[in-house]
N, C-alpha and C positions, 0 to 999 in steps of 0.2 A: 868374803864372797857376797854377803848380803849388802855390803856397802857399795859393791861394784854394780849391782843390778840396776839401781836407779840411773847410774851414769850410762850404762849400756842402752837403757831405754831412751834416755835423752839423746844419745848419739844416733840411735836408730831413727828417732823422730826427726832430728836435724838432717839426717841423710835423706830421708823421704822428702822433707821440705825442700832440700837443695836439689834433689832430683827433679822434683816438680817445677821448681823455679828455674833451673838451668836447662831444662830439656822441653821439647814439644814433639808431638807425633803428627804425621801426615798419613792419611789412609789413601787407598787407591781411587777414591771418589773425589779427592781434593787437589787443589793447586795452592801453593803457599809462597809467600814472599817474606823476606826479612828486611825490616826498616831500621835504619840508624840515623837518628836526628832527622826523621821525616823523608830520608832518601832510601831508595831500594838498593840493598847491597847484595842480595842473593834471591834467586827465584827458581833455580833448577832443582827443586827438591823432589826426591823420589819417595815413594811410600816407606815409612819407617820412623825411627827415633832420630831426632836432631838436637843440636846444642844451641843455646842462646844465652846472652848476657842480660840478666834482668836489670831493668832501669835504663839500659842502653839500646837494646833491641826490642822492636815490636813485631809480632808475627800476625800476618793477615792471611786468612784462608778463604778460598773460593770453591764453589761447586764446579767440578770439571765435567759433569755430565751434560747431556743435551737438554737445553731448556725450551720451554714452549711459551711463546708470546701470543696470547689470544685476546686482542683488544676488541673494543666495540666496532661494529661495522663502520667503514669509512665512506663518506659521500663523495662520489666522483661524477663527472659529466662525460657523456659519450659524444660521438660525432654528430648525433641528432639533437644535441643540446638538451638531453634528458638526464636528470639526476638519478643515479643509481646508488643503492646502499650495498657495498661490497663487504661481506663478512669473510675474513681470512685469518690464517694463523701462520706463524713463522717458527721454524725450529732452528735454534742457534746454540752455540757454545763458545767458551772462552778459548781463543787460539794463542794469543800472546798476553800472558797475565800481567806483565809489567806495563804494557801499553794500555790494557784495559783499566788497570788501577790508576795510572796517571791521568787518563782521559776522564774517567768518571769518579775518581776517588773511591773506587770499589763499590759504587752504588748500582745495584741491579735495576732499580727503578729508572735512574738516569740513563743507563745503557739502553733499556728497552724503549724509553721515550725517543732517544735519538734514532734507534733502528726503526721505530714506527714511522717517524717522519720520512726516512729514506724510502720505506715501502709505499707510503701514501703518495709521495712525489712520483715514484715509478708507476704506480697505479693510474694517476691522473694522466701521465704521459701516454701510457698504453691505451687507455680507454678513450682518449681524446680523438683518435683517428680510427675508431672501430664502431660499428653499429651494434644495436642491442642483440640482434641475431648472432652476430659474430662472437661477442663476448659470452653469450650463453651456451652456444653449441659448438660452432665450427673451430674457434680459435682459443678456447679456454686453456687447453694444455699448453699451447704456445705462449700464452700470456704469463702463466705461472713460471715457465722456464725463463722467459725474459726478465721477470721480476727478480728471480734469483741471480741471474747474470749481472743485472744492474746493481743489486744491493751488495754483492760479494766484494768488489774492490773497495767500496766505501766502508763496509763493515770491518774489513781488514785494517783500515786506518785507526779503527777503535779497538783493535785487539780482539775482534770477534770473528767468528766463522758462521756464515749463513748455510745451514745444512739443507733446508728445504723451505719452500713457500707454497702454501696451498690455499686456494679459493674455495670456501665452503658453500657459500650462497651468494647469489646476485639478485637483489630485490629492487623493484621499482618503488620510488617514493609514492605516497598517497596521491599527490597531484599528478605525478607522471603516470601512475596507474590508470587514473580516469581518462587522461588524454590518450594513452595508448589503447585502452579498450575502445574508446570512441573512434580512434583511427582504424582499429581493426574492424569494427562494425562497418565503417564507411568503405573500407577496402573490400570487405566481403559483399556489401551491397552493390558496389561498382562491378565487382567480378560477376555477381549474379545477373546484373543488368546486361553486362556484356554477353554472358552465355545466352540469356533470353534473346538479345538482339541477334546473335549469331544463329540461334535456333530458328528465329523467324525468317532470317534471310535464307537459311537452308531450306525451310519449309516452302518459301516462295519459289526458290530455284527448283526444288523437287516437283512442285505443282506445275510450274511452267514447263519443265521437261516432260512431265507426264502428259499435260495437255498437248504438247507438241507431238509426242509419240502417238497419242490418240488420233490427232488430226492426220498424221502421216498414215496410220493404219487404216483410218476411215477412207482417206483418199485412195490408198492402194486397193482397199476392198472395193470401193466404188468403181475404180478403174478396171479392176479384174472382173467385177460383175458386169459392167458395160461391155467389156471385151467378150465375156462368155455369152451374154445376151445377144451381142452382135453375131457371134459365131453360131449361136442357136437359131437366130432369125435367118442367117444365111443358109444354114443347113435345112431349115424348114422350107425356105424359098426353093432350094434345090429339090427338095422332096416333092413339094407342090408342083413345081415345074415338071418333074419327071412323071408325076401321076397324071398331070394335065396332058402331057405328050402321049402317054400310053392310052388313056381312056378319057376323053374330054367330057363325055356325058356323065360318067361316074364322078369325075372331079367336081363338075358343076353341081351334081346332086348332093354330094357331101358338103360342099361349101354352103349350099342352101340350108341343109340341116343345121349346120353350125349357126347360121344366121337366125333360123327359126328358134333354136335353143336360147340364144342370147336375147332375142326379142320377147319371147313368151315365158321366160324363167321367173315366175312369181311377180311380174311387174303389173302394177295397177293402172299403167298408162294405157291409153286407147290409141289405136292406129286406124286411120281411115284410108283404105287403099282400094284400088279397082281390083276386083277379083281376077280380072284378066291380065293384070300387070305381070312383069317378069318375076316379081317376088313370089307369086303363087303359081308360077308356070308348071311346077312339078305336080301340083294338085289338080291342074286342069287336064292332065293327060289321062286318057282312058286305056 
C-alpha cells in the first residue's frame, strides 16, 4: 500500500497536467477561436470547458463585451473653412471573431486605429457642408446618427459592430476662435448700427408725422377760430343793427362811450380836437 501511494500521486499529477494541457475554458465574457497550423478551425465556442491538442492547436481569446474607443479630438474643417477640434467616442464590439482575427491578427490597437480612420473620414464629410451653428446646436444629433450609419457597413467588413457614436465637445482652434470672436463683434456692431439707423429713421418719421399733425390741428383751429370770429362779428353786426334801428340816439351814445374808453384808457398820447366836433357832441348837449 505504501509503495502504491507515490504512484497514485504521480498519476494524479499527470492527470492534472494532462487536463490542463488538453483543455481550456471560455467564460461568458469571451470569444475564442482554435487555430491549427495558423488557420482557424473552430470559432463557435460557448462558455464552458473545451478540448485542444497541445502543440497542434493554439487558442486565441477575445473580449466579447462592448469596448470604448476614446481618442484625442480630431481636427475637421466646416463649410466656413474653420478648423474645429471634435472630441468623440465610439462604442463597439466584436461581431465576427474570425474576420476580426484575420483582419487585424487579433490586435485591438490595429482594430481601433482602422475604426478611428473611418470615423474621421465620416466626420470630415459631414462637417464639410455644415456651418458652426449647425454642428453645435441644430444638427448635432443628426450628425452622430449619420456617423454611425456610415461606419457600420465598413466596420462589419472588419468583423466589428459599431454600437454608438457620440460627440462630446466641439471646440474652435485658437486661431479660429480669435477670428470667430472678431467676426461676432463685427456682426454685433453692424447689428447695433442698423438698429440705431432704424431708430433714427423712425424718430424722423415720428417727428415728421407729429409736425404734420400739429400743422393740421393749428390750421383746423385757425379755421374754426376765424369761422367763430366771423360768426361772432356777424352776430354783433346784427345786434348793433337791431339796436340802431330801435333807438338811434342810444346806439350813437353807446358807440361814443366805447370810443371814449378806447381813446382815454391810460394812454399818454395827446389828441387835439375841436370841442364842437362830432367826437364830443354828447358832451356839448345840455
